[in-house]
Each structure stands twice: as C-alpha cells, then as structure tokens.
One Martini backbone bead per residue (centre of mass of N, CA, C, O) as a GRO file, in nm:
protein
  200
    1MET     BB    1   7.989  10.381   6.345
    2THR     BB    2   8.239  10.199   6.496
    3THR     BB    3   8.350   9.987   6.695
    4GLY     BB    4   8.621  10.173   6.866
    5SER     BB    5   8.494  10.456   6.791
    6ALA     BB    6   8.426  10.810   6.872
    7LEU     BB    7   8.155  10.854   6.708
    8TYR     BB    8   7.884  10.740   6.519
    9ILE     BB    9   7.594  10.575   6.662
   10PRO     BB   10   7.334  10.438   6.591
   11PRO     BB   11   7.062  10.607   6.768
   12TYR     BB   12   7.150  10.883   6.814
   13LYS     BB   13   7.088  11.173   6.920
   14ALA     BB   14   7.160  11.486   6.841
   15ASP     BB   15   7.246  11.572   7.133
   16ASP     BB   16   7.439  11.325   7.172
   17GLN     BB   17   7.622  11.360   6.926
   18ASP     BB   18   7.757  11.628   7.003
   19VAL     BB   19   7.934  11.523   7.245
   20VAL     BB   20   8.104  11.329   7.081
   21VAL     BB   21   8.232  11.545   6.898
   22GLU     BB   22   8.354  11.715   7.124
   23LEU     BB   23   8.539  11.492   7.231
   24ASN     BB   24   8.695  11.446   6.973
   25ASN     BB   25   8.803  11.737   6.937
   26ARG     BB   26   8.961  11.737   7.219
   27PHE     BB   27   9.091  11.411   7.229
   28GLY     BB   28   9.026  11.215   7.023
   29PRO     BB   29   8.931  10.902   6.905
   30GLU     BB   30   9.159  10.736   7.058
   31ALA     BB   31   9.039  10.796   7.361
   32PHE     BB   32   8.801  10.600   7.259
   33THR     BB   33   8.539  10.356   7.331
   34ALA     BB   34   8.260  10.225   7.188
   35GLN     BB   35   7.928  10.125   7.316
   36PRO     BB   36   7.668   9.974   7.226
   37THR     BB   37   7.311  10.029   7.267
   38ARG     BB   38   6.969  10.002   7.305
   39THR     BB   39   6.921  10.318   7.393
   40GLY     BB   40   7.158  10.509   7.253
   41MET     BB   41   7.354  10.580   7.454
   42PRO     BB   42   7.644  10.713   7.515
   43VAL     BB   43   7.926  10.485   7.537
   44LEU     BB   44   8.247  10.555   7.690
   45TRP     BB   45   8.569  10.459   7.688
   46VAL     BB   46   8.834  10.535   7.926
   47ALA     BB   47   9.116  10.618   8.048
   48ARG     BB   48   9.215  10.671   8.366
   49ALA     BB   49   9.414  10.912   8.304
   50LYS     BB   50   9.153  11.078   8.156
   51LEU     BB   51   8.899  11.102   8.333
   52VAL     BB   52   8.905  11.384   8.476
   53GLU     BB   53   8.932  11.552   8.219
   54VAL     BB   54   8.670  11.455   8.081
   55LEU     BB   55   8.469  11.535   8.312
   56THR     BB   56   8.541  11.830   8.324
   57PHE     BB   57   8.465  11.903   8.040
   58LEU     BB   58   8.163  11.823   8.070
   59ARG     BB   59   8.107  12.024   8.309
   60ASN     BB   60   8.223  12.293   8.124
   61LEU     BB   61   8.039  12.315   7.917
   62PRO     BB   62   7.830  12.418   7.715
   63LYS     BB   63   7.585  12.285   7.835
   64PRO     BB   64   7.625  12.108   8.084
   65TYR     BB   65   7.710  11.828   8.293
   66VAL     BB   66   7.565  11.867   8.603
   67MET     BB   67   7.476  11.554   8.638
   68LEU     BB   68   7.527  11.293   8.862
   69TYR     BB   69   7.322  11.020   8.837
   70ASP     BB   70   7.559  10.793   8.828
   71LEU     BB   71   7.771  10.561   9.028
   72HIS     BB   72   7.944  10.253   8.955
   73GLY     BB   73   7.988   9.900   8.963
   74VAL     BB   74   8.150   9.609   8.795
   75ASP     BB   75   8.172   9.264   8.778
   76GLU     BB   76   8.331   9.097   8.491
   77ARG     BB   77   8.464   8.809   8.528
   78LEU     BB   78   8.191   8.619   8.450
   79ARG     BB   79   8.164   8.721   8.176
   80THR     BB   80   8.083   8.595   7.848
   81LYS     BB   81   7.965   8.854   7.715
   82ARG     BB   82   8.220   9.083   7.564
   83GLN     BB   83   8.094   9.272   7.387
   84GLY     BB   84   8.243   9.605   7.405
   85LEU     BB   85   8.485   9.523   7.573
   86PRO     BB   86   8.767   9.546   7.695
   87ASP     BB   87   9.053   9.409   7.729
   88GLY     BB   88   9.090   9.275   8.055
   89VAL     BB   89   8.835   9.326   8.208
   90ASP     BB   90   8.715   9.308   8.557
   91PHE     BB   91   8.632   9.613   8.610
   92THR     BB   92   8.371   9.869   8.643
   93VAL     BB   93   8.342  10.224   8.606
   94PHE     BB   94   8.054  10.440   8.608
   95TYR     BB   95   7.924  10.753   8.440
   96HIS     BB   96   7.621  10.919   8.467
   97LEU     BB   97   7.521  11.184   8.259
   98MET     BB   98   7.356  11.515   8.273
   99SER     BB   99   7.179  11.750   8.046
  100ILE     BB  100   6.937  11.974   8.067
  101GLU     BB  101   6.984  12.166   7.817
  102ARG     BB  102   7.020  11.909   7.612
  103ASN     BB  103   6.878  11.647   7.669
  104SER     BB  104   7.134  11.465   7.791
  105ASP     BB  105   7.324  11.158   7.772
  106VAL     BB  106   7.620  11.010   7.934
  107MET     BB  107   7.869  10.743   7.933
  108ILE     BB  108   8.141  10.666   8.148
  109LYS     BB  109   8.418  10.434   8.121
  110VAL     BB  110   8.623  10.213   8.338
  111ALA     BB  111   8.888   9.997   8.327
  112LEU     BB  112   8.978   9.720   8.547
  113SER     BB  113   9.201   9.547   8.730
  114GLU     BB  114   9.229   9.334   8.992
  115SER     BB  115   9.528   9.453   9.072
  116ASP     BB  116   9.389   9.771   9.010
  117LEU     BB  117   9.163   9.918   9.232
  118SER     BB  118   9.169  10.240   9.091
  119VAL     BB  119   9.011  10.573   9.126
  120PRO     BB  120   8.967  10.883   9.096
  121THR     BB  121   8.819  11.123   9.238
  122VAL     BB  122   8.499  11.335   9.175
  123THR     BB  123   8.422  11.537   9.412
  124GLY     BB  124   8.531  11.807   9.269
  125ILE     BB  125   8.290  11.800   9.052
  126TRP     BB  126   8.084  11.604   9.220
  127PRO     BB  127   7.978  11.586   9.537
  128ASN     BB  128   7.781  11.327   9.509
  129ALA     BB  129   8.020  11.118   9.481
  130ASN     BB  130   8.076  11.039   9.771
  131TRP     BB  131   7.861  10.810   9.814
  132TYR     BB  132   7.910  10.646   9.565
  133GLU     BB  133   8.210  10.572   9.631
  134ARG     BB  134   8.152  10.432   9.895
  135GLU     BB  135   7.976  10.208   9.777
  136VAL     BB  136   8.189  10.088   9.584
  137TRP     BB  137   8.386  10.012   9.799
  138ASP     BB  138   8.200   9.841   9.973
  139MET     BB  139   8.111   9.634   9.733
  140PHE     BB  140   8.424   9.610   9.570
  141GLY     BB  141   8.706   9.760   9.659
  142ILE     BB  142   8.725  10.040   9.527
  143ASP     BB  143   8.941  10.294   9.496
  144PHE     BB  144   8.952  10.667   9.593
  145PRO     BB  145   9.167  10.884   9.553
  146GLY     BB  146   9.089  11.177   9.753
  147HIS     BB  147   8.881  11.096   9.937
  148PRO     BB  148   8.750  11.230  10.236
  149HIS     BB  149   8.556  10.948  10.329
  150LEU     BB  150   8.639  10.622  10.293
  151THR     BB  151   8.356  10.442  10.385
  152ARG     BB  152   8.124  10.277  10.503
  153ILE     BB  153   7.749  10.271  10.400
  154MET     BB  154   7.600   9.973  10.408
  155MET     BB  155   7.783   9.821  10.584
  156PRO     BB  156   7.906   9.709  10.849
  157PRO     BB  157   8.213   9.764  11.014
  158THR     BB  158   8.255   9.430  11.054
  159TRP     BB  159   8.272   9.373  10.766
  160GLU     BB  160   8.389   9.134  10.538
  161GLY     BB  161   8.443   9.262  10.255
  162HIS     BB  162   8.266   9.254   9.918
  163PRO     BB  163   7.942   9.157   9.815
  164LEU     BB  164   7.964   9.220   9.479
  165ARG     BB  165   8.165   9.017   9.448
  166LYS     BB  166   8.264   8.729   9.230
  167ASP     BB  167   8.356   8.539   9.451
  168PRO     BB  168   8.437   8.258   9.584
  169GLY     BB  169   8.216   8.152   9.812
  170PRO     BB  170   8.001   8.205  10.088
  171CYS     BB  171   8.087   8.505  10.168
  172HIS     BB  172   7.960   8.610   9.864
  173ARG     BB  173   7.679   8.544   9.947
  174VAL     BB  174   7.361   8.537  10.013
  175ARG     BB  175   7.217   8.548  10.317
  176PRO     BB  176   7.016   8.395  10.514
  177VAL     BB  177   6.821   8.442  10.774
  178GLN     BB  178   6.817   8.128  10.786
  179PRO     BB  179   6.983   7.866  10.825
  180VAL     BB  180   7.101   7.609  10.626
  181PRO     BB  181   7.118   7.290  10.645
  182GLY     BB  182   7.456   7.218  10.548
  183GLN     BB  183   7.540   7.511  10.509
  184ALA     BB  184   7.765   7.728  10.455
  185THR     BB  185   7.916   7.970  10.664
  186CYS     BB  186   7.983   8.292  10.800
  187SER     BB  187   8.200   8.468  10.992
  188ARG     BB  188   8.241   8.744  11.208
  189LYS     BB  189   8.526   8.893  11.230
  190LYS     BB  190   8.733   9.080  11.402
  191PRO     BB  191   8.894   9.337  11.286
  192ARG     BB  192   9.151   9.507  11.232
  193ALA     BB  193   9.207   9.835  11.300
  194SER     BB  194   9.417   9.891  11.065
  195SER     BB  195   9.195   9.770  10.828
  196LEU     BB  196   8.956   9.962  10.918
  197LYS     BB  197   8.673  10.116  10.776
  198THR     BB  198   8.509  10.385  10.925
  199GLY     BB  199   8.197  10.540  10.938
  200ALA     BB  200   7.945  10.800  10.831
   0.00000   0.00000   0.00000
C-alpha cells in the first residue's frame, strides 16, 4: 500500500488488514488516506462528512469494533514534520477502536481547520464518548454538535480558554504553583454567563 490510499501497508496484522479491506469495499479507497505508523495499527483519515457513517459501519460489522478505547484531539498547528498529515490540517480528532473478537485495533482520524472546529458527536454509537468529547471541548475548544451535555470536565467553570491549544501568550502555558518574579501571568476574569458552559 502506498501512503494516500486505504489499502494495505505492511506490517498490518492479518486481523487488522481485514478491516481495511472491508472499509475499502464499503466506501471505496478514495474515502480514506492512510497514515503509516511504527506500531502497524491501521490509521485512516476520513472526511468529517463521512465520519459517523464510517464509525457506525465499524460498530456494526460482524465481529464489531465494540470498544471506543480513546478519543481525543491534537493541535497540529506548530508541527513541523507533517508527513502523513492531510494538507491544511490545524487540529485532529482521533478515534481509537478495538474489536475483542478480532483482536484488532484501528484508528480513524478527522482533520479540522482552525476556522471550523466542529465534529458530530458519536455518543449515539459509543455512550462513553460523552466524557471524551467533553474533555476535547474543554482542552481544545472543538465543538461536538448533538452532544447531550457539552460542558467543562477537567477545568473549573470560570476558566477562560482551552489549555491544550498551542496559541501564543502566557495564558496558554502551564502555570507554576508559585508565580515566577517578572513572568507574565494570567488573571481569571469572571466570564459572561451567556458564553459560559458549566455543569458536571
């Protein structure tokens, strides 16, 4: 398999290769871009418009991918080595899925631009996506339309911004427990009620 087509990239295990073939047969190789990895796990980029359909297909396969093992985001804007990434990607949302019956893992990724940070919720496919998606919103500001309760889960409700974004400025750096003399600090302003997402 060559990078850019969702066929076979060594060293996929036989069990992992099967799901790539099944995805190709259902959606066509043009629907995916493959990203080689050191682990050999299939990592496939898919367009946001196809995401829910692809994930639903994987969840409903014979020997399905029943476990959403991980879901999170990555701020790619400062990445210098971009081999394997789609052109113009600013943020990534990834879905690490596991099939117990297949002994197989697969990762689906979606590329987002900074101006459009929105991905449909998958809580209707895997209920445990609820807290994962809340954390991604909390850390990166990525929206998940359709989520039943998209509120902060890690940071306090008065926190401004999203701490894992690689934006410039001291407000997005890890703050020391004790202020460092001469170093700029951020104040926590009370946010407007209309713009605050709160709740547990």
